[in-house]
N, C-alpha and C positions, 0 to 999 in steps of 0.2 A: 537372544542370539546376538545381539549389537555389543553386548558387553566386549566381544572381543575387540573391538575395534578400539576400545577406551585407552589414548596414551598420553604420556605425559605432552606432546605438543599434537595436534589434529588440525590437518587444512581441509576446511569445509568451505565447501562451493555452494554458494547461495543463490538461488534463483529468483527472479520476481516477473510475473507479466502484470502489469497494473491496469485498471478501468480504463486510462489514457491512451491504450493501446498503442504506445508509443514502440515499443519490441519488449523485448528479453534483456532484462538487465541479470549480469554475472558478477560475483563477486567472492573470491578466492579470500579466505580469511584465516591465518594461522592463530590456533588458541594454542595458550600455555594453561598446563595443570599447576605447575608449579610457582609461575608466578603470577596469573590471574589476568594477565596482558594479552591482548590482541594484535596481531599485525596485519592491515591490508595488502597481501602480496599483490593480487592482480584484478583490475576490472575490465570488464567490456559491454557493450550493448549490442544487440542483433537487430536492427530495424526492421521491423516488419513489412513484409511485402505486401503490397494492397490486397492480394488475393487470401495474405495470413487475415490480415485485418479485418476482410468482409467474413472469413470462418469464424472468426470470433466474435465479432459483434452482433452476427447473426445467431449464435450457439441456441442463446435462450427461444427462437423458436421452431429448435429442433425436436423430433419426436423421440422417443426413448431409444430407437433402433440407432439412430442418425447421432444423436448426441454421444452416446456408448463409444461410436465408431471414431467420431470427433476425439471423445476423450484418450482413445487408442491411440490416434494419429500423432494429437498434441504431445504425449507423452515420448513418439520416437523423434518428432521435432526437436525436442529440448534435447533427447538424451543423443541425437547427432552433433549437435550444436557443442554438448559438453565435450563428447570423443574428439572433438576437433581442437576445444581448449585443450584437453590433456596431449593433444597430439602435437600441439604449439609449446610443449615442452612443460607445462603446468602441473605438478604433482596434487593429486586429489584423492584424500583419502573416503572422504563422505560428500553426497551432494544434500540439500536442503532444499526443498521447493515449496515453493508457495503455491505454484501453479495459477491456472485463471480462473477468477471467477465469473461463474455464469448463473446462480442464482445464490441469492443470500436472501434467506425469509427467517430470521431467528423469532419473528414472533410468532411463526407458524412452526418453527421448531426443526429447520434442516437448512442447510447452507451446503453450496455444491461449486469446486474448484477441479477445474479437469485438468489432465496432463496424467495419465495414468502411472502409476509407481513402477510395476513393473517391467512396461514398457520403457521407460525412462533409464530404469537401471540394467535393462538388458540391452540397450544401446549404446551405453557409454562404459559399463562395465565396473561398475561402482554401485556401493548400497545406496539408499535413498531414503530420506524420511520427507515425508508430505502430509498433507489433509491434517493441518494443522489447527483445524476450526471447528472439525465437525465435532468432538468430546465435548468442547466448551458448550456448544448449544445444547447438546442432549443433557450437559448437566446444566442447562437453567440459563447459561450466558448467552452474549450477544453475537459470540464466534470473532470480534474484535474490539477494539484495535488489539493488536498482538505486538507491535513493535514496543510498546513500554516496557519489556521486561529488557529488552537492550538499550534502551534512551537511559534507564537507570545504570545502567550498569557497565556501558560503552561510553558514554559520556555525560558524566555525572556534573560537570558542575554549572550547571543550569537551573533555573526555577521550573522551566517547562520547555519541552519540544514540540514543535509542528514541524508536521508533512506537509506540504502541497501538492499533493500527486492528483490522481482522479478525483479524490475529497481531501477534504484539508482536514486534519485529526489533528489531537492533540493530549500530550500527556503531561499531567500537572504534578507534580510531589509536595503533597501537605506534610502538616506537623506527625499527622496522626496514619497516613494511608497514600494511595498512589490512584489518582484517578486519570483516565482517560476515553476519550468517546469522539467522534466525526462530528466536526465543525459545522459542515457546511459544504453544500460540492464545490468542484474549484475546477482543474482542467477538464474534466468529462464535461461541463459545460462550455467550455472556454472554447474549447478546441470544436465542438458542436457547432459554434457560431462563426467561429473563423472559416470552416470549410465554405460559408456561404459567401468568402471573400477569397476562395482557392486557395485557401493556405491552411496549412494541418496544424498549425496553433498559432496562438499571437505573440510573436516575436517579440520581447518586451513590455508587453502590453500597449505594443503602440497604435493598434486598432482602437482599443479601448480608451485609450487617450486623446484619441482626437475625435472620442462621439461625445453626447450630449446626454444627460439625463432624462430618463423617463419617469416620470414622477406616479403616476399610476401602477406601473412594474414596479416602481422601488417598493411602493407601499404593500404591494401583493405579495413581492418575494420575503420583505422581513418581517410579515407576520404568517406565513406559515408555521404552524403547531410545532413541527420537530424543532425550530429553534429556541421555543422556550420551554421544551423538556428539558428535566434533569436526566444527567447522566447516572446509570451508562445508557447509550443508545449508539446506534449505528446506522449508516447508510449503504443502500445497496442501488443498482444501476434501476431496479423498479421504481424504488421513490423518486429517484430523479426523473423517468420517465413520466412517471405520473402525476409529480408535482410541479417539474419548474418546465419542462419541453413545451406542454401545453400552453404556459405562458409565453413563448417565444415565439409562437406561431403565429405572426403578424406581420403588418407590412411596414415597421419599423425599418431603420436601415442597420443592417447589421453592427455599424461600429457604435451606434446608439443601444442597442440590446447588450452588448458585450461592458459599455460604458457603466451601463445601469446594474447588470449583474456584479460586477466587479466590485462597485460601492455598496449593494445592497449586502454582498457576502462579507466584506471586509466588517460593516457595521455588525453581522450577526455574530460573528466572529470576535470582535471587541465585547459586544455585550455577555459573550461565555465566558471569555477569561478572568479568572479570581483576580480581585482588585492587589493583593497581596503577591503577583507574581510580577516581578521586575527583569527578568531577562528571558528569551526565548532563543534556541536554538532552532533555526529554520532549515528546511531542506526539503529535498521533490524539485520537481521541474518549474512548479510555480514560484520558486525562489529567484529565478531568472525575469519572472514578469515585474518590470521596475515599476509600473503604473501601482500593481494590485499592492505591492511592497509600501509603496507612497503613501495611499490611501491606507493602510493598515496602523502605518506609524503616526498619521495624521490624529487618530484617536486618542491616543494616552501616552504618556511617558515611559513607553517599555522600549529596552534593547530589544530590537529585533538581530540578532545576529545570524547573520548567512554563515553556514558551514562551509568549510572546503569543498573545492570542486568535485571531486571525487567521493564526497558524503553526500552533498548535493543529489547527487545522480544517481548514486549505487547506496544511500543508507538502507534502505527496505533489504536488498538483497544482502549488504552485510549483520542485518539484523536475521533477517531469516538462516542465514550462516551460523549465528549465534544459538537462536532456537534448535538448529539441529544437534550442536555442540552440547547444550544444556537436555536435550532428550537423551544422546546415548551416553550421559554422564547421571541420567535418573533425576535430574533436576528439576524443578518446577520453572516451566518458561510462561507458563500462562498465569495472569493473577485476577483473582477473584473479584476483587476490588475495582477493578478496570472494567471487566466483562460482565460482572455480575451472578455469575457461575456461583455454585455452592462453596467451592473451594479453589483453591489453589491446585493446581494441575500439572501433570507433563503432557503436553498436546501433542499430536504427530501419531505418524503409522508408518512401521518398519516396513520397506521393501529391498529384497537380495537378488536379484534373477543370477546371481553368479553361485550362488549358497549350492553344495551340492545335497 
């Protein structure tokens, strides 16, 4: 059914809701089949009201009935904002939605992103592609990271691409393949600790910069088994809550905890980046954490190039727009070398509540 939407140019609206719960990122991207180029037409972020944050951060505690209800509500929520986006004068052919991750347990064979596709499609009046991760998990993969397909095609002039979002993840191009994996927690931990200081996040890393290292905590963090495991691998909220948050339940000052986490995560990131990598494009909200970037740069002679402001803030939404574009053109948008799946494949599920 989706084949009728294949055009020489396609305006795809990518939607991203990350683990840091900053808001709903929206990026409208025009793709040209003839030229192979893309253009970011317009991007905006819908900051979540505190009530929305509470719904999403507690979603994993709900029973099946209430989680299903939230899934439909969040689809409607996103759809209404897409409808408003269209009414502002933006032409949208297709919506490609990541949704919001509630569970990510590939080792148990499942992953769950909410934001019902039919509800989203009905509310905005456009076809939707979503649920990009499930097929990969069923095929034996991690269901993550999915961004590498976009890294390679949309930002080709680097050795590696690192996104500092709720988690820090990286894509590395080698002579024989492409590898990508989650490196370490990032804003999901920094924001968690910043709330103890009355702030939703650590602006510029100032809290962390004012703190001092806690050696015992530092040693515990850098020796967590995940960091020395080889890729493919991925992180979920469940791992952070089980492995990291319990280490932070002590009487140390939040500034010292932030400082120690930043130094520890920078160290384990450094340990995982291959020596041959010389240039890294950095995106995600963590790119604005000056202290964290400074610590990263102290470890090795790598050029950490900050992306443009629009790409820093909306890269994942841009990439999911691209994954949707690949989906309707029946081209692989998930790489087996990255996720560990049995083969490259076209991930995503098609929803169209407007179809007769």
